[in-house]
Wavefront OBJ file of the C-alpha trace (Angstrom):
o trace
v -65.794 88.467 -83.236
v -69.340 89.381 -82.272
v -70.963 85.977 -81.811
v -74.405 87.269 -80.871
v -77.122 85.503 -82.832
v -74.880 82.854 -84.399
v -74.541 79.149 -83.748
v -70.884 78.793 -82.765
v -68.633 75.687 -82.686
v -68.105 75.906 -78.920
v -71.828 75.133 -78.533
v -71.985 72.305 -81.072
v -71.501 69.663 -78.370
v -74.542 70.921 -76.443
v -76.633 70.994 -79.608
v -75.569 67.452 -80.526
v -76.379 66.039 -77.072
v -79.614 64.072 -77.340
v -82.290 64.759 -74.735
v -82.564 62.229 -71.936
v -85.319 59.728 -72.675
v -85.653 60.843 -76.295
v -87.450 58.424 -78.616
v -88.014 58.677 -82.325
v -91.545 58.608 -83.687
v -90.875 55.100 -84.971
v -89.766 54.029 -81.463
v -93.037 55.299 -79.993
v -95.123 53.572 -82.667
v -93.292 50.280 -82.052
v -93.797 50.641 -78.303
v -97.528 51.210 -78.800
v -97.844 48.152 -81.040
v -95.884 46.001 -78.598
v -97.921 47.074 -75.560
v -101.215 46.654 -77.387
v -100.216 43.121 -78.337
v -99.136 42.335 -74.775
v -102.386 43.623 -73.356
v -104.428 41.681 -75.868
v -102.574 38.471 -74.970
v -103.083 39.201 -71.259
v -106.807 39.637 -71.734
v -106.995 36.445 -73.777
v -105.430 34.511 -70.904
v -107.656 36.251 -68.327
v -104.727 37.493 -66.329
v -105.706 39.603 -63.326
v -102.470 41.336 -62.378
v -104.154 44.704 -61.832
v -100.999 46.792 -61.443
v -99.330 45.572 -64.614
v -102.584 45.821 -66.524
v -103.271 49.372 -65.316
v -99.740 50.607 -66.055
v -99.893 49.138 -69.551
v -103.315 50.566 -70.168
v -102.248 54.054 -69.047
v -99.204 53.959 -71.297
v -101.313 52.827 -74.259
v -103.575 55.821 -73.665
v -100.598 58.203 -73.507
v -98.729 57.037 -76.574
v -101.111 58.226 -79.348
v -100.881 61.787 -78.030
v -97.102 61.560 -77.804
v -96.914 60.254 -81.362
v -99.251 62.994 -82.621
v -97.291 65.789 -80.925
v -93.855 64.348 -81.720
v -91.414 66.743 -83.378
v -87.840 66.304 -84.621
v -86.944 69.126 -82.251
v -87.716 66.889 -79.276
v -84.244 65.349 -79.678
v -82.657 68.508 -78.221
v -81.889 68.619 -74.510
v -82.400 71.355 -71.956
v -78.951 72.912 -72.429
v -79.502 73.215 -76.184
v -82.943 74.772 -75.673
v -81.497 77.319 -73.243
v -78.786 78.093 -75.798
v -81.468 78.648 -78.471
v -82.907 81.476 -76.338
v -79.478 83.090 -76.121
v -79.080 82.814 -79.910
v -82.558 84.175 -80.590
v -82.051 87.169 -78.293
v -78.703 87.834 -79.952
v -80.473 88.389 -83.270
v -82.308 91.288 -81.663
v -79.049 92.730 -80.349
v -79.701 91.498 -76.806
v -76.564 89.845 -75.455
v -75.758 87.979 -72.266
v -72.584 88.886 -70.345
v -69.474 86.915 -71.225
v -68.617 84.117 -68.828
v -65.397 84.758 -66.945
v -63.725 81.706 -65.447
v -60.234 80.805 -64.347
v -60.091 78.029 -66.935
v -60.907 80.431 -69.785
v -58.403 83.023 -68.590
v -55.769 80.305 -68.242
v -56.405 79.097 -71.797
v -56.150 82.570 -73.282
v -52.958 83.340 -71.372
v -51.106 80.182 -72.402
v -52.317 79.784 -75.984
v -49.423 81.906 -77.407
v -46.949 79.804 -75.383
v -48.481 76.582 -76.711
v -48.432 77.906 -80.264
v -44.729 78.791 -80.068
v -43.839 75.476 -78.420
v -45.642 73.612 -81.207
v -43.768 75.533 -83.910
v -40.430 74.876 -82.222
v -41.091 71.158 -81.754
v -42.487 70.467 -85.248
v -40.836 73.049 -87.493
v -44.293 73.924 -88.853
v -45.759 77.420 -89.002
v -48.823 78.121 -86.880
v -49.134 81.914 -86.837
v -51.888 83.915 -85.214
v -54.370 84.531 -88.023
v -57.589 86.367 -88.637
v -59.689 83.239 -89.171
v -63.075 84.575 -88.073
v -65.692 83.181 -90.386
v -69.398 83.373 -91.123
v -70.445 80.348 -93.152
v -71.435 81.212 -96.718
v -73.765 78.220 -96.944
v -75.306 78.712 -93.499
v -75.227 82.389 -92.493
v -76.487 81.528 -88.999
v -73.199 79.700 -88.234
v -69.997 81.535 -87.350
v -66.697 80.452 -85.863
v -63.245 81.551 -84.876
v -60.717 78.725 -85.115
v -57.234 78.848 -83.625
v -55.786 78.911 -87.129
v -54.332 77.032 -90.062
v -51.023 75.164 -89.846
v -48.593 75.764 -92.707
v -45.855 73.418 -93.882
v -47.994 70.341 -94.481
v -48.930 69.086 -97.955
v -52.652 69.704 -97.325
v -54.973 72.271 -95.789
v -54.726 71.599 -92.087
v -56.118 73.292 -88.993
v -54.922 73.510 -85.431
v -56.949 73.354 -82.228
v -55.149 74.448 -79.041
v -56.266 73.480 -75.553
v -54.452 74.668 -72.453
v -56.256 72.864 -69.615
v -56.424 74.622 -66.275
v -56.484 71.236 -64.556
v -53.201 69.357 -65.102
v -55.105 66.045 -64.915
v -56.769 66.928 -68.214
v -53.405 67.456 -69.866
v -52.195 64.133 -68.455
v -55.250 62.415 -69.975
v -54.422 64.034 -73.314
v -50.815 62.884 -73.056
v -51.919 59.334 -72.408
v -54.717 58.901 -74.948
v -56.228 62.183 -76.163
v -59.177 61.870 -73.798
v -60.345 65.456 -74.276
v -60.508 65.009 -78.030
v -63.984 63.477 -77.707
v -65.170 66.574 -75.846
v -64.280 68.748 -78.829
v -65.108 66.345 -81.680
v -68.160 68.316 -82.839
v -66.273 71.610 -82.678
v -63.415 70.275 -84.813
v -65.847 68.528 -87.183
v -67.451 71.921 -87.766
v -64.127 73.591 -88.467
v -63.106 70.904 -90.977
v -66.453 70.879 -92.796
v -66.798 72.354 -96.308
v -69.321 74.886 -94.989
v -66.702 76.322 -92.626
v -62.906 76.123 -93.148
v -62.839 72.999 -95.343
v -59.713 71.577 -93.719
v -58.566 68.064 -94.605
v -57.801 67.470 -90.951
v -56.521 69.106 -87.808
v -53.864 68.832 -85.128
v -55.145 68.584 -81.571
v -52.716 70.403 -79.275
v -52.649 70.254 -75.490
v -50.263 72.312 -73.342
v -49.585 72.658 -69.628
v -46.457 74.472 -68.462
v -46.104 72.580 -65.162
v -45.167 69.356 -66.973
v -41.435 68.684 -67.434
v -39.617 68.978 -70.755
v -41.404 67.898 -73.900
v -44.318 66.476 -71.899
v -45.618 70.026 -71.471
v -46.788 69.836 -75.082
v -48.825 67.078 -76.670
v -50.157 67.018 -80.207
v -51.819 64.495 -82.507
v -53.049 64.641 -86.115
v -56.560 63.648 -87.143
v -58.076 63.319 -90.607
v -61.491 64.885 -91.173
v -64.494 62.645 -90.481
v -67.023 63.210 -93.270
v -69.723 61.101 -91.598
v -69.400 63.160 -88.429
v -69.532 66.374 -90.442
v -72.707 65.266 -92.233
v -74.423 64.336 -88.971
v -73.444 67.688 -87.478
v -74.664 69.604 -90.529
v -78.072 67.900 -90.533
v -78.543 68.496 -86.806
v -77.521 72.166 -86.921
v -79.975 72.816 -89.762
v -82.689 71.029 -87.767
v -81.855 73.081 -84.667
v -81.960 76.337 -86.635
v -85.179 75.611 -88.531
v -87.176 73.792 -85.840
v -85.990 75.479 -82.665
v -84.268 78.830 -83.238
v -86.342 80.226 -86.114
v -89.732 79.477 -84.506
v -88.497 81.110 -81.309
v -87.297 84.157 -83.254
v -90.735 84.412 -84.902
v -92.394 84.376 -81.472
v -90.075 87.105 -80.240
v -90.704 89.218 -83.339
v -94.374 89.287 -82.379
v -93.588 89.898 -78.704
v -91.090 92.704 -79.433
v -93.037 94.056 -82.424
v -89.859 94.187 -84.509
v -88.162 92.126 -87.215
v -84.669 90.658 -87.204
v -82.173 91.265 -89.976
v -82.517 89.092 -93.099
v -78.827 88.154 -92.894
v -79.712 85.107 -90.771
v -81.894 83.540 -93.467
v -80.652 80.840 -95.824
l 1 2 3 4 5 6 7 8 9 10 11 12 13 14 15 16 17 18 19 20 21 22 23 24 25 26 27 28 29 30 31 32 33 34 35 36 37 38 39 40 41 42 43 44 45 46 47 48 49 50 51 52 53 54 55 56 57 58 59 60 61 62 63 64 65 66 67 68 69 70 71 72 73 74 75 76 77 78 79 80 81 82 83 84 85 86 87 88 89 90 91 92 93 94 95 96 97 98 99 100 101 102 103 104 105 106 107 108 109 110 111 112 113 114 115 116 117 118 119 120 121 122 123 124 125 126 127 128 129 130 131 132 133 134 135 136 137 138 139 140 141 142 143 144 145 146 147 148 149 150 151 152 153 154 155 156 157 158 159 160 161 162 163 164 165 166 167 168 169 170 171 172 173 174 175 176 177 178 179 180 181 182 183 184 185 186 187 188 189 190 191 192 193 194 195 196 197 198 199 200 201 202 203 204 205 206 207 208 209 210 211 212 213 214 215 216 217 218 219 220 221 222 223 224 225 226 227 228 229 230 231 232 233 234 235 236 237 238 239 240 241 242 243 244 245 246 247 248 249 250 251 252 253 254 255 256 257 258 259 260 261 262 263
């Protein structure tokens, strides 16, 4: 599918990563109150530690400006902000070249093998499906899941990973270590504003492993709390980061983007 301009599940992890050193407005206000109290107590005791006093004083001077300029968007890190530029440009039809890497090529090549191996081992049906989706609730979000698994008594998705590095597959065999890497992606797929699955099967495959160890799979129920956190953050990212950037570019380019992105 044409992903240009959309927030896509593969980027959810970057969006959810909190910026290094991020503090909430309440954290900054508490810090200011604490430092002001410490300085007052220091002055009352006539302490003369110049370095500590100066550092505290400088920070007290800085904090009101930081509190005044604080924005919810400050939670987003550098990778997410770079991604927002890619998304914004995509809404004007300006696209970056696709990344080509051995790991991606390996995954695409072995996904059909993993899918067939899973069907043979479990007796479930996991056909290749046209599961491209633009969210009805949030038209700025689009995804393309690996598909729905049939044969269970509930709506259930499947997420296939074919690691290029065999160590990653070993880690999945032992304790699903890569699952955490993709938790935001799968939370998005399961959410009611995307595929509304009741859970998903995490599948890892590497053909160099002997016998049944080449395939690993584990079932996971949906995590509603995780989905809600993701939903709130994606809306914040869209409204406080992407949309303001798009508005700036509309002025710069002297053109308007399509209304299909609005919600």
